[in-house]
C-alpha positions as CSV (number, residue, x, y, z in Angstrom):
1,M,-225.3,-89.5,-38.5
2,K,-226.0,-86.2,-40.1
3,L,-222.7,-86.6,-42.5
4,R,-224.2,-89.7,-43.9
5,Y,-227.4,-88.2,-44.1
6,F,-225.7,-85.4,-46.1
7,I,-224.3,-87.5,-48.4
8,I,-227.2,-89.4,-49.2
9,L,-229.2,-86.4,-49.9
10,F,-226.7,-84.8,-52.1
11,T,-226.2,-88.2,-54.2
12,F,-230.3,-88.1,-54.5
13,I,-230.0,-84.2,-55.5
14,S,-227.3,-84.7,-58.1
15,C,-229.4,-87.6,-59.9
16,L,-232.5,-85.4,-60.2
17,G,-233.7,-83.9,-63.2
18,H,-230.4,-84.2,-65.4
19,K,-231.2,-85.0,-68.8
20,N,-229.0,-87.5,-70.5
21,A,-226.3,-86.0,-72.8
22,N,-227.4,-88.2,-75.7
23,D,-231.1,-86.5,-75.9
24,G,-230.2,-84.3,-78.7
25,V,-230.2,-81.0,-76.8
26,A,-226.4,-81.0,-76.4
27,S,-225.4,-81.6,-80.1
28,I,-227.3,-78.3,-81.0
29,L,-226.7,-75.8,-78.2
30,P,-223.6,-74.2,-77.1
31,S,-221.9,-75.7,-74.3
32,A,-222.9,-73.0,-71.6
33,V,-226.6,-73.3,-72.6
34,S,-226.4,-77.1,-73.0
35,D,-225.1,-77.4,-69.5
36,L,-227.7,-75.2,-68.1
37,Q,-230.7,-77.0,-69.9
38,S,-229.3,-80.2,-68.2
39,Q,-229.9,-78.9,-64.5
40,S,-232.9,-79.3,-62.4
41,K,-235.3,-76.5,-62.3
42,V,-237.7,-75.2,-59.8
43,T,-240.1,-72.0,-59.6
44,L,-239.7,-69.4,-57.0
45,I,-242.5,-67.5,-56.1
46,L,-241.8,-63.9,-55.1
47,P,-243.7,-61.9,-52.3
48,K,-245.7,-60.2,-55.0
49,G,-246.8,-63.4,-56.8
50,D,-244.5,-63.2,-59.9
51,K,-242.6,-66.4,-60.7
52,L,-239.1,-66.8,-61.1
53,Y,-237.9,-70.0,-63.3
54,T,-234.7,-71.0,-61.6
55,Y,-231.9,-73.4,-62.5
56,M,-230.6,-75.2,-59.3
57,A,-226.8,-75.3,-59.0
58,L,-226.4,-78.4,-56.8
59,T,-223.1,-80.1,-57.8
60,V,-219.8,-78.7,-57.5
61,E,-219.5,-78.7,-61.3
62,E,-222.9,-76.8,-61.6
63,Q,-221.9,-74.3,-59.2
64,T,-218.5,-73.6,-60.6
65,Q,-220.1,-73.0,-64.0
66,G,-222.7,-71.1,-62.8
67,L,-224.0,-68.7,-65.5
68,S,-220.6,-68.4,-67.1
69,G,-220.6,-68.4,-71.0
70,L,-224.1,-67.4,-71.4
71,K,-224.9,-64.5,-73.6
72,D,-227.8,-62.2,-72.6
73,H,-230.1,-63.6,-75.3
74,Q,-229.5,-67.1,-73.7
75,F,-230.8,-66.2,-70.1
76,S,-234.4,-64.8,-70.2
77,D,-235.3,-61.7,-67.4
78,N,-237.6,-64.1,-65.4
79,E,-235.1,-66.9,-65.2
80,A,-232.3,-67.3,-62.2
81,M,-229.8,-69.8,-60.8
82,I,-229.8,-70.6,-57.3
83,F,-226.8,-72.1,-55.9
84,M,-228.0,-74.5,-52.9
85,Y,-225.6,-75.3,-49.7
86,P,-226.1,-77.9,-46.9
87,K,-225.2,-75.1,-44.5
88,N,-224.7,-71.4,-43.7
89,R,-221.3,-70.0,-44.5
90,Y,-219.3,-67.0,-45.9
91,H,-219.9,-67.0,-49.7
92,S,-218.0,-64.8,-52.3
93,F,-219.3,-64.9,-56.0
94,W,-217.2,-63.3,-58.7
95,M,-218.1,-62.6,-62.5
96,P,-215.7,-64.7,-64.9
97,D,-216.7,-65.2,-68.5
98,T,-220.4,-63.4,-68.0
99,Y,-222.1,-61.5,-70.3
100,F,-224.7,-59.6,-68.3
101,N,-224.7,-57.7,-65.0
102,L,-226.5,-59.8,-62.2
103,D,-228.2,-58.9,-58.7
104,I,-227.0,-61.6,-56.3
105,F,-229.2,-62.5,-53.5
106,F,-228.2,-64.2,-50.3
107,L,-230.6,-66.4,-48.7
108,D,-231.1,-68.1,-45.3
109,K,-232.4,-71.8,-44.9
110,E,-236.1,-70.6,-45.4
111,L,-235.3,-68.6,-48.7
112,K,-235.4,-65.2,-47.0
113,I,-233.0,-62.7,-48.5
114,V,-230.6,-61.7,-45.8
115,D,-228.4,-59.4,-48.3
116,V,-227.9,-58.4,-51.7
117,E,-225.3,-56.9,-54.1
118,R,-226.8,-55.2,-56.9
119,N,-225.6,-54.8,-60.5
120,V,-222.5,-56.8,-60.2
121,L,-220.7,-56.0,-63.2
122,H,-220.2,-58.6,-66.1
123,H,-216.5,-59.8,-67.2
124,P,-216.3,-61.7,-70.6
125,G,-213.5,-63.8,-70.3
126,R,-211.3,-65.0,-67.4
127,S,-208.3,-63.1,-68.0
128,T,-207.3,-59.7,-66.1
129,P,-206.9,-57.0,-66.3
130,P,-209.3,-55.8,-65.8
131,P,-210.0,-57.2,-62.5
132,I,-212.9,-59.8,-62.4
133,P,-215.7,-58.3,-60.2
134,T,-216.4,-60.1,-57.1
135,T,-218.8,-59.6,-54.3
136,R,-217.9,-59.0,-50.6
137,A,-217.9,-62.3,-48.5
138,I,-221.7,-62.7,-47.0
139,Y,-222.8,-65.2,-44.5
140,A,-225.9,-67.2,-45.9
141,Q,-227.1,-70.8,-47.0
142,H,-228.1,-70.2,-50.6
143,V,-227.4,-67.6,-53.3
144,L,-229.8,-66.4,-56.0
145,E,-228.5,-64.6,-59.3
146,V,-231.0,-63.0,-61.4
147,K,-230.2,-60.4,-64.3
148,S,-230.0,-57.0,-63.0
149,K,-232.1,-55.6,-65.6
150,S,-235.0,-57.8,-64.9
151,S,-237.7,-56.1,-63.0
152,L,-238.2,-59.2,-61.0
153,A,-234.8,-58.6,-59.4
154,K,-235.6,-54.9,-59.1
155,S,-238.8,-55.9,-56.8
156,L,-236.7,-58.1,-54.3
157,N,-235.3,-56.6,-51.0
158,I,-233.4,-57.7,-48.0
159,G,-236.5,-59.6,-45.8
160,D,-238.4,-60.9,-48.6
161,R,-239.1,-64.4,-48.7
162,L,-239.2,-66.8,-51.7
163,Q,-241.4,-69.9,-51.8
164,W,-240.5,-73.1,-53.9
165,V,-243.0,-74.7,-56.3
166,A,-241.1,-77.7,-57.3
167,P,-242.1,-81.1,-58.8
168,P,-242.9,-83.8,-56.0
169,E,-239.6,-85.4,-56.4
170,Y,-238.1,-82.5,-55.0
171,D,-240.2,-82.3,-51.8
172,F,-238.0,-84.7,-49.9
173,V,-235.0,-82.7,-51.1
174,L,-236.0,-79.3,-50.2
175,K,-237.5,-80.3,-46.9
176,N,-234.2,-81.7,-45.7
177,L,-232.1,-78.8,-46.8
178,K,-233.6,-76.8,-44.3
179,D,-232.9,-79.4,-41.6
180,F,-229.2,-78.7,-41.9
């Protein structure tokens, strides 16, 4: 029953917020930016009330792409990407084809920060050497990436809890992701 429910939930998620590739955006933006602009977006409220505008990496394709290919000026200090997973597991993130350092926050199902890796070094390209920086494996449900130089990233610590501000069509998705 849970597997069937999970499949329905993720089918619904993958349909939310995606723009048509022919909406004019893709033709003028570089590939990584175009891919990012087509992703669903929510606002996270930080413990001090600041807002973090957050792209949701929901599909395997979005999670594989992540922030790869984006230049520093294409991703602002008040933006983030959250990688959403249906349950807790060990996550290890790497930094291929990135152009700015990241703080990577590991979250539980209630969006409480359970661990953090600060200033994970960027690595333009996908070839080695040098080795592509990778985080240690951390047990969590979701993962949030924010630019290391962002004052918002610097304000977050283990134990802090983030809150969603999402359009009504996400209420079902966000509630049910917590139930897994």
